[in-house]
C-alpha positions in Angstrom: -89.8 -62.2 79.7 -86.6 -60.8 78.3 -86.4 -57.0 78.5 -84.6 -54.3 76.6 -83.0 -51.2 78.1 -82.4 -48.0 76.3 -80.8 -44.7 77.1 -82.1 -41.5 75.5 -80.4 -38.2 75.9 -82.8 -35.3 76.2 -82.0 -31.6 76.6 -84.8 -29.9 78.5 -85.4 -26.4 79.8 -85.7 -26.7 83.6 -86.9 -23.1 84.0 -90.2 -21.9 82.6 -88.5 -19.2 80.6 -86.3 -21.5 78.6 -83.9 -18.6 78.1 -80.8 -20.8 77.8 -79.9 -20.6 81.5 -80.8 -23.6 83.6 -80.6 -25.9 80.6 -79.6 -29.4 81.6 -78.9 -32.7 79.7 -80.9 -35.5 81.2 -80.1 -39.2 80.7 -83.3 -41.2 81.0 -83.1 -44.9 81.6 -86.2 -46.3 80.0 -87.4 -49.9 80.3 -89.8 -51.7 78.0 -90.7 -55.3 77.5 -89.3 -56.8 74.3 -92.6 -57.4 72.6 -95.0 -54.8 74.0 -94.6 -52.0 71.5 -92.1 -53.3 68.9 -92.6 -52.8 65.2 -90.3 -54.7 63.0 -89.0 -52.8 60.0 -86.3 -55.3 58.9 -83.9 -57.8 60.3 -81.7 -55.0 61.6 -84.2 -52.3 62.6 -87.3 -52.0 64.7 -89.3 -49.3 66.4 -90.3 -49.2 70.0 -92.4 -46.7 72.1 -90.9 -45.0 75.1 -92.5 -42.7 77.7 -91.4 -39.7 79.6 -93.3 -38.0 82.4 -92.6 -34.9 84.4 -94.6 -33.2 87.1 -94.1 -30.0 89.3 -96.4 -27.9 91.4 -97.4 -25.9 88.3 -97.4 -28.3 85.4 -97.4 -31.9 84.3 -96.3 -33.4 81.0 -96.4 -36.9 79.4 -94.7 -37.8 76.2 -94.9 -41.1 74.3 -92.4 -41.2 71.5 -90.7 -43.7 69.2 -87.1 -44.9 69.3 -85.5 -46.5 66.3 -83.4 -49.4 67.5 -80.7 -51.1 65.4 -77.0 -51.0 64.7 -75.4 -47.9 66.1 -74.8 -45.4 63.4 -76.2 -42.4 61.5 -79.5 -44.2 60.6 -80.6 -44.6 64.2 -78.9 -41.4 65.4 -80.5 -39.1 62.9 -84.0 -40.5 63.4 -83.8 -40.4 67.2 -82.2 -36.9 67.1 -84.9 -35.7 64.8 -87.6 -36.9 67.1 -85.8 -35.3 70.0 -85.7 -31.9 68.3 -89.3 -31.9 67.4 -90.6 -33.0 70.8 -88.3 -30.6 72.7 -89.6 -27.7 70.6 -93.1 -28.4 72.0 -91.8 -28.9 75.6 -89.8 -25.7 75.5 -92.7 -23.7 74.1 -95.0 -25.1 76.7 -92.7 -24.2 79.5 -92.1 -20.7 78.1 -95.8 -20.1 78.0 -96.0 -20.8 81.8 -94.6 -17.3 82.4 -97.9 -15.8 81.3 -100.0 -18.1 83.5 -101.5 -16.4 86.5 -101.5 -18.2 89.9 -104.3 -20.8 90.0 -105.2 -24.0 91.7 -105.3 -26.0 88.4 -102.3 -27.5 86.6 -101.0 -26.7 83.2 -100.6 -29.9 81.1 -98.9 -31.1 78.0 -99.5 -34.6 76.5 -97.9 -35.7 73.2 -98.5 -39.1 71.6 -97.9 -40.5 68.2 -99.3 -42.8 65.5 -97.4 -44.9 62.9 -99.0 -44.0 59.6 -96.7 -45.9 57.4 -93.9 -48.3 58.3 -91.8 -50.0 55.7 -88.2 -51.4 55.6 -86.9 -48.2 54.0 -89.4 -45.5 55.1 -91.3 -44.3 58.2 -94.2 -41.9 58.4 -95.3 -40.8 61.9 -98.0 -38.4 63.1 -97.7 -36.7 66.5 -100.6 -35.0 68.3 -100.1 -32.5 71.1 -102.7 -31.5 73.7 -101.8 -28.4 75.7 -103.6 -26.7 78.5 -102.5 -23.5 80.3 -104.0 -23.3 83.8 -106.9 -20.8 83.9 -107.5 -20.9 80.1 -111.1 -21.4 78.8 -110.2 -24.5 76.9 -107.1 -26.6 75.9 -105.3 -26.2 72.6 -104.3 -28.9 70.2 -101.6 -29.2 67.5 -99.9 -31.8 65.4 -96.7 -32.4 63.5 -95.3 -35.2 61.4 -92.0 -37.1 61.0 -91.2 -38.7 57.7 -87.9 -40.6 57.5 -85.9 -42.1 54.7 -84.1 -45.0 56.4 -81.9 -45.8 53.5 -80.5 -42.3 53.3 -80.8 -41.6 57.0 -82.7 -38.4 56.3 -85.6 -36.6 57.9 -87.8 -35.5 55.0 -89.5 -32.2 54.5 -92.4 -31.9 52.1 -90.0 -30.2 49.7 -87.8 -33.2 49.6 -90.3 -35.5 48.0 -91.0 -33.3 45.0 -89.1 -33.0 41.7 -90.3 -29.4 41.6 -91.3 -28.4 45.2 -93.3 -25.2 44.2 -95.3 -27.1 41.6 -96.0 -30.0 43.9 -97.1 -27.7 46.7 -99.4 -25.8 44.4 -101.3 -28.9 43.4 -101.6 -30.0 47.1 -102.7 -26.5 48.1 -105.4 -26.3 45.4 -106.8 -29.7 46.2 -107.0 -29.0 49.9 -108.7 -25.7 49.4 -111.3 -27.2 47.1 -111.9 -30.2 49.3 -112.3 -28.2 52.5 -114.6 -25.6 51.0 -117.0 -28.4 50.1 -117.5 -29.2 53.8 -120.4 -27.6 55.5 -119.7 -24.6 57.7 -116.1 -24.0 56.6 -115.2 -20.3 56.6 -113.8 -19.4 53.2 -111.3 -16.8 54.4 -109.7 -19.2 57.0 -109.6 -22.0 54.4 -107.9 -19.9 51.8 -105.3 -18.5 54.2 -104.7 -21.8 55.9 -104.2 -23.8 52.7 -102.2 -21.2 50.8 -99.2 -22.6 49.0 -96.7 -22.0 51.7 -94.8 -24.9 53.2 -95.4 -23.7 56.8 -99.1 -24.5 56.2 -98.2 -28.2 55.6 -96.1 -29.2 58.6 -98.3 -32.3 59.3 -98.3 -34.6 56.3 -98.0 -38.4 56.0 -97.9 -41.0 53.3 -100.9 -43.4 53.7 -102.2 -46.2 51.5 -104.4 -43.8 49.5 -102.0 -41.0 49.0 -100.8 -38.0 51.0 -102.7 -37.1 54.1 -102.5 -33.5 55.4 -103.7 -32.5 58.8 -104.7 -28.9 59.7 -104.7 -28.0 63.4 -107.6 -26.0 65.0 -107.7 -22.4 64.1 -105.7 -23.0 60.9 -108.5 -23.5 58.4 -111.5 -23.5 60.8 -112.7 -22.4 64.2 -111.5 -24.3 67.3 -114.9 -26.0 67.8 -114.5 -27.8 64.4 -111.3 -29.5 65.5 -108.6 -30.9 63.3 -109.3 -31.0 59.6 -107.9 -33.8 57.4 -107.5 -34.1 53.7 -106.1 -37.0 51.7 -104.8 -36.2 48.3 -104.9 -39.2 45.9 -101.5 -40.1 44.6 -102.7 -40.2 41.0 -103.3 -36.5 41.1 -99.7 -35.6 41.7 -97.7 -38.8 41.1 -95.7 -37.2 38.2 -94.4 -34.6 40.6 -93.0 -37.0 43.2 -89.5 -38.4 43.1 -89.7 -42.1 42.4 -88.0 -43.1 45.6 -90.6 -41.4 47.7 -93.7 -43.0 46.1 -94.2 -45.3 49.1 -98.0 -45.9 49.5 -99.4 -49.2 48.4 -98.6 -52.8 49.4 -96.1 -52.9 52.1 -93.0 -55.0 51.6 -92.7 -58.3 53.3 -90.7 -58.1 56.6 -86.9 -58.2 56.1 -87.1 -57.7 52.3 -84.4 -55.4 50.9 -83.0 -54.5 54.3 -81.5 -51.0 54.3 
């Protein structure tokens, strides 16, 4: 079977302190079969999964991440650079946390994987989940973040970008999430109110799905650790008037290759 080869440049902290010293640029030669994980977006662009693993005496990490493949230029570069920045942030924070780990026989671990929530010829919405464990801790920790990308404009989107009036749009999402979560049994009111407050930092994990806008809250944000991730999907009809027309993307997906960016 024909194979594709890709080079990805990753800047990683090689010392656990990530202080800026010992920072090195790595060139990883990554090999994947042509059809194993490819998602066609258009005639020109497709998405593939790549994997990176690293192991030392004190930690191990495994990262599965997407690479946008297509004509060289700002559309692929900005997407792949955006993924690089988000993942490296987690890797560097993880390695920095190792400074506080006492000597133990167990390993600290980090695993990051992703899910494609929406893939169209002009738009990508991805959800990443991170599982972290610091050696000696009582339990692992979990987090998530999203990547939403406008392929036509070659732009990584923040939640602010999709609204005509960001504060008004955020207020509607915040109110809906608070109301929906408080209806669930056992949800602590104080944590829910604080974690769903209309502040953009509370909404770092959001994705367009077929029914609307899905928001994911990590453990400890709106509920105790034992209750895990909390998810709320806000129906598009509740805030459609607040969204810029070009970013109303849920619904029937375009046929492959239609309106190639």
